[in-house]
N, C-alpha and C positions, 0 to 999 in steps of 0.2 A: 657294318651294313654297306651294301654296294651303292653306287651312285645311280642317279636317274638315267644316265647314259647306258649303264649296264642293263638296267631293267628294260629299257626300251629295246635294246639289242636282243635280249632274251625273248621278249614277246614277239618282236617283228620277225626274227629269224626262225623261231619255232613255228609261228603261224604260216610263214612262207613255205616251209617244208610240208606242213599238213595240207595247205590249200593246193600246192602243186600235186600232191597225191590225189585229192578228191576231184579236182578239175580234170586231171588226166584219166582217172578211173571212169568218170561220167562219159568222157569223150570216147573211151575205148571199150565200154561195157559190151559184152557179147562178141568181141573180136578175138582173134588168135594172138596170144601174147608172144612178143619177141623181146629179147633183152633190151634192145634199143628203145622200147616203149617206156622205159624208166627214165629217159633223159630229163624230163621236166623236174623230177625229184633231184637228180644229180645237179642240175642247174641251180636249184634252190639252195642246196648244200654248199655249192661253190660261192654263194653269196655270204656265207658265214665268215665273220671277221672278228678278231680280238679287238675289244674296245678298252676303255679306260681301266687300268689296273689289272687287266687280264694277260695271261701268259700265252703268246702265240703258239708255242710248241704244244700246248694242251689242245687248242682248237685244231691244230694240224692233225692230231690223232684221229679226230672225227672226219675232217674233210678229206685227208689223204686216204683214209680207209675206204670211204664210199667210192672215191674215184678208182682206187686199186681194185676193189670188188667188182665194180661195173666193167672196167676194161678187161680184167682177167676173164670174167664170164663171157664177154663178147668173143674172146679168143678161143674159148673152149666149147661154146654151144650157141645155138640160135635162140633156144627157148629152154625153159625148165618145166618138166611135167609136174602136175599138181601134187603127186605123191612125194616129190622131192623138195618142193619149194619151202615147206616149213623149216627146213634145216639149213638154209643158206646163212643163218646167223651163227652157226656153230663151227665155222671154218676159220675164224680169225683168232680167237684166244689160244687155241692149241699151238700154232706157230709162234705167237708172241711169247707164250710161256717158254718155248724152246729157245728163243733169243735170250730171254732172261737167264735160262740155265747156262747158256754159253758165256755171257758177259758178267754174271754174278755167281761165281762158284759157291759162295756162302749161302746164297738162296737155294741152289741146287742141293746143298747139304741139308738144308732145312726140309726140302721136299722129300729127300730120302728118309729123314726122321719121321715125317708125316706118313709116308708110305708104310713104314714099319708100324706106326701107331694104328693105321687102318687094320692091319692084321691083329694087333694086340687088343683091338676093340670089337672082337668078334661077337661078344654078347650084346653090346649096344646095337651094332648093325643088324644082328639077327632079330632082336626085339623090334626094331623099327621096320624091317622088311616084313615080318609077320603081321604087324599092325597095318601096314599098307595093303598087303595081300588080302587080309580079312576085312578091310574097310573100317577099322576101329576109329580112325579120325574122321570118317565121313569123307565127302569130296575134298580133295587136296590138290595142290599144284606141286608135284614132286620136283619140278624144275623151277620153283619159285625164286624170284630175285631176293626175297627176304627169308630169314630163318623161321618160317612159319611151320606149324605142325605137319609132319610128314614130308617136308621138303628135304632135298639133298643138302641144301645149305644148312639146315637145322642140325643134321648129323655131322657135317664137316665142322660146324662151330663147336659142337659138343666134344669132338676129338681134339680140337685145337686149344680149347680153354686151358687145359692143364699141361699142354705139351711144352717142353723146354726148348723153345726156339725164339728168336727175336719177334717182338710184337708186330713190327712192320711186315715181317714175313707171314705171320698169321693172317694179317689183314689182306695181304695179296693173295694168299691161298683161298681165303673165303670169298674175296671179290671175284676170283677166277671161276667160281661156280655160282655166282650171282649174276650181275649184269654181264659178267664176262662170258658166261655160257661155255665153259671148257667142255667140249664134246656135247652131244645130244643125249648122253646117258642120264637116266633118272633112277634114283635109288629104288631097289627092289625088283627091277625088271628081270635081271638074270635069275634071282631067287625064284620068282614066280614062274618063269619059263621052265626052270629045272624041275620044280615040283610038279607042274602040269605035264611034263614029259616023263614022269615016273621016277625021278631021282629021289634019293633020300634027302632028309633035311640037311645032314652034314655035307652031302655032295652039293646041294643047292647053295649052302653057305660058302663053300669053297669057290663056287662060280661067282658069287656076289663079291667076295673079298678080292678075287683076282681082277675083276673088271674095274673096281674102284681104285685099285692100285695102278692098273694099266693107264687109266685116263690121266694120271698125274706123272707117271714114269715116261711114257711115250705118247703124249696127247694126240699128235697128228696121226700117227699110225692107228691109235685107238679109234679115232673118229672115222677114218676110212673103213676100218673093220666094222664099226657100227652101221655105216651106211650100206656096205655091201650085204650085210645080214638083215637089214630091215625089209619088211614085206607089207607095207601099208596098202590096205585094200586088196591084198592078195596079188599085187602086181609086181612082186619081186623086189630085189635090192635096187639101190640107187643107180640110175642109168643116164641121167641128164648130162653129166660131165664127169671127168676124172677128178675125184676129190683130192687124191694125193697130189696131182699136178697143180690143182688150185692152191693148196696149202703151201707147196714148195714155192710157187710164184709169189704168193702173197707174202711169204716170209722174207724173200729177197726184196720185194717191192717196198715193204714197210720197214725194213731194217733201219734205214737212215732216219726215218721219222721216230721210230722207237728210241734209238740211241740219242737223238737230239732231245727228246722229251726227258729221258733219264738224266742227261747232262744238265738240263735246265732246272732239275729239281722236282719234276713231276713224280708223285708217289707211284711206285710200281703197281699198286692196286688200281690206280686210274689208268695206267698204261695197259693193263690186261683187259679192262672192261669198256673204256670209252670207244675203242675201234669196233667192237662187236655190236653194241646196242643200236648203232645208227645205220647198219647196212641192210636191214630187213625190208626196207621199202624198194629195194632193187631185187626183183624176182621172188618176192613174198607178198608184201602189201600191194605192189604193182606186179601182178602175175596172173596166170590163167585162172586160178581159183577166185581171185578178187574180180576179175573181168566177168566171170560167170556169176558170182554172187551179186554183183551190182546190176544185173539185168532185172531184178525185182525193183519196181519203181519206188516202193515204200522204203526199202533198204537204202536205195540211193538217196532218197529224200532225207532220210535220217542222217546220213553222212554229211550232206550239204547243210542242213539246218543246224545240226550239232556243232559243226565247224564254225558257222556264223555266231552261234550262241557263245561259243568259247572265245572267239575273237572279240565280241562285244564285251564280255565279262572281263577278259584280261585287260582291255583298254580302260574299263572302269577302275581296275586295280592300279593301272598306271596313273590315272588321274588322282586317285586317293592317296597313292604312295604305298609302297611295300615296306614292311618292317624288317625284312631280311631277304637274302637272296633265295631262300627256300619258299618265300611267299608266292612267287609266280608258279612254282611247281605244285604247291598245295592247292592253289586256286585252280590250276588246270585239271588236276586229278579230281578235285571235288566237283567242278563243273561237269566233267564227263560223267562221273558217278551219279550226280543228281539229275542230269539230263536223262539217263536211262530209267531211273526211278520215276521221273516226271512222265515219260511216255506211258509207262504202265498205269500210273494214276489217272492219266487222261481217259483211259479205258476202264477205270474203276477197279483195278486189280489191287487186292490187299498184298502188300509187299511180303509180309511174313508168310502168307499162303504160297506165294511164288517160291520163296526160299525152301519151304517145307516140301513142295512138289519136286524141286530139283534135287534135294537131299534124298527123298524117297526114290526118285529115279536112279540115283547113284547106287543105292543099296540093291535095287532090282538088277542093275548091271553087274554088281559083284556076284550076286547069286546065280544069274543066268549066263554070265560070260566071264568065268574065271580067267580065261585067256586074254582078257582086255589088255590093251596097251596101258602102261603105267601113266602115260600122259593124256589118256583119253578124256579125262574130265577137267583138264587144266583151264580151258577157256570158259567152261560152265562155272568154274570157281571164280574166274574173273567177273562173270556176270553176277553171281551171288554176292560176292564182295562189294561190287559196285552198287547194286541196287540197295543193299543193306546200308552201306555208307550213305548213299544218296538219299534214302528215306530218312535217315537221322539228320541229314543236312536240311531237308525240306520241312521236317516237323516244326510246328510253331515253338518259339521259345516259351518257357525255359526247358521244355522236353527235348528240343532239337536245336538246330542252328538257325531256324527262322528264314531259310533260303539264303543264308550268307555263309561265306567262307573267309575267315580272317577279316571280318568286317565289311567285305565286299558283297553287295547284293548280286545274285546271279541273274542274268538276262536271258530268259527263254522266249522272248518275243519272236525270234526267228523260227522257232518250232511252231508257235501258235499261228504265225502269219505265212508259213510256207504253203505254196500253191497245192502241194500234195497233202502234207500232214494236216493242214487247216481245212481241207475238204476231203476228208478220208471216206465220206459216203460215196464218192465218185469211183471208188475202187472195190466196191462190194455191193450187195443188196442194200440199197440206200437206207431204209429204216432201221437196219440191223447193224450199222457200222460201229461196233463196239469192241471188235477184236483184231482189226487189221494191224494196229500198232503193236498190240501184244504179240501177234504172230511174228512180226518183223523183229521185235526185240529178242524174242526167243532164238531167232536165227543168229543174232549177234552173240548168243551164248556159245556159238561155234567159232566166231571170228570177230571179236570185239576190238581189234587192235587200233582202229582209227577213232573209235569212240572213247577209248580209255585215257588219253590218246598218246600212243607210243612215239610218233615222230616229234611231238611237242616235248614230252618229258626227256627224250634222248637229247634233244638240242639244248634244253635248259640245264640238264645235268652236266653237259659238256662245258657250258659257261661257268657253272659252279666250280668244276674242276680247274678251269682256267683262272678263276679268282683265288682259289685255295689249292694250288697244285700239290702242296705238301701234305694235304689231308685226304684220306681215302673217302670217296663219295659213295661207295657201295660195300656191303648192303646198307640200306637206310634203316636205322634202329627205331622203328615205330611199330606200334600195335596197328595192324592192318584192319581191325574192326571186322573180322570175318563173321559173316552171317552164319556160316556153317558151324562155327565153334562157340556160339553163345552159350551152349550147354556147359562150357567149362566153368562158368560162374554159378555156384550154388551157395545160397546164403552168404554171399559176399566173398567166397573163397574159390580158387581155381580147383578144377577137378583133380583128385588125388590119383597118383599112380607112379610107378618107378620112373624116375627121371623128370617128373613134373614139378614145376615151381608152385608152391602153395598159393601164390598170389595170381599168377597169370596162366597156370596150367602148363600145357606143353609147348607154348611159344618160347622163343629164344631172343626176342628183340631186346629184352632188358639185360641180357648177359652176353652180348656179342663181344668177341675179342677186340 
């Protein structure tokens, strides 16, 4: 168990990052985004320090990465267009993997075996690609950080389980497609595109196998190729900056930090994922999309109030004492999830009906838009997962958590007392003010990152990596309590099917490498 000093640092530094984002976004809502607009977040990150019992080299992976990302972008562009900003978190792990390939030949040998194993697992990959294309799993997050049903990490884990390579190498490979985000490619995209363009199933499988092998063989080149080929919103490939130049500069800028972390004993799995998970607040969470999004006063109010609710609740946790270093992370995630469910309940929405609506919407999308991007529903899945988990937290005991996480009572008074959220009748026809918060929460189904809350979890997980640098922090082996996959339990058993565990269905959290 960590000391009180560590817990205090985790909470203070995580909330500093989140508050820097929210305050900055409110001030700049509706304006034109420039890279330098992200300076407040960078300043907050530069306040991160290793404290009692933590390894400074692990903290440096986070701090140095944010600064490198910020400064490299300034040298390459003035802004990032909305169509390109979701991908700024996918340019860090590829060059870091390549550094590992250079300095650890034995790891590169394991990568080569894994690449061969991708080809040998054609049937597994084909089955999963077909399930994704046909919507068998329902809404999924193909680029999920956890080995959930339909995720790329799930398939990577399945391939790794029986592969004859060192266990630490397995963990690093899996982490690189978890928090590490090795390229923006999500399982099944090439298969789907090939089928929709008239290719045979065999040809579609050739394309799918080839890209999965490429993202591990030459990750930086693969990511640049992905970005040049993407056509989000019909606006063509990536144009905001030269992605190859970014990754080349990032590789050299971060090389000393990476080597220092490895020499200090930081697990390579942490080396590939810590630097990526923290940079998204520069040119993604602080970006034109967010500055546009925050023009809705109710959306902005929710970001403010939920931040205060989280801060109050985490401070309660500090007062009561945490039982482990994962306690603050669980409390942060649980508070964010319960807050979203709470907003819906304030407007009398039954949570199971909301989940059903979003699942049915997904199946409409599958039927009406087979050309959908494989990541189209990922944030809707975040919303589904969050409100389902949040509802179970808010339910009275013994059916639910009774509004507590880890014995800490959640404080939603900042939501109730917020000038906007507490007077919602001022933002609509006053006698009928029962859907404004619902409408705003649905908007977060497209962009939930600050409510989930990513800057907080990124900061806290870095501290955990600094406390236990020798242990891989990603992916986290937990059941994510997916609202969309509750169907997997029938008469106490997981849904049956090839590759399914009889107890947990298609999830992989219980059998991670």
